[in-house]
C-alpha positions in Angstrom: 91.3 21.4 17.3 93.5 22.0 20.5 89.8 23.2 22.2 86.2 21.6 22.6 84.1 24.5 21.6 80.9 22.7 21.5 80.1 24.4 25.2 81.0 28.1 22.8 79.0 27.0 19.8 76.0 27.2 22.1 76.1 30.4 23.5 78.5 32.2 21.2 79.4 35.3 23.8 83.3 36.1 23.5 83.3 37.0 27.2 82.3 33.2 27.2 85.2 31.7 25.3 88.0 32.7 27.5 86.0 30.0 29.8 85.8 27.4 27.1 88.9 26.7 26.8 90.3 24.5 30.1 94.0 23.8 31.3 94.0 20.6 29.1 93.9 22.6 26.2 96.9 24.3 27.3 98.5 21.9 27.4 97.3 19.7 23.9 98.0 23.7 22.2 101.7 23.5 23.8 103.0 20.6 23.3 101.7 20.8 19.5 104.1 23.7 19.5 106.8 22.8 21.3 106.8 19.0 19.2 107.1 21.1 15.8 
């Protein structure tokens, strides 16, 4: 997975989901798409 969702799992609110995504998660996602 691209994101560490352990914090989200402890408080699974949709409003909090964006707060769990970090810049590093986004970078990993983009890198995986570029490498495909």
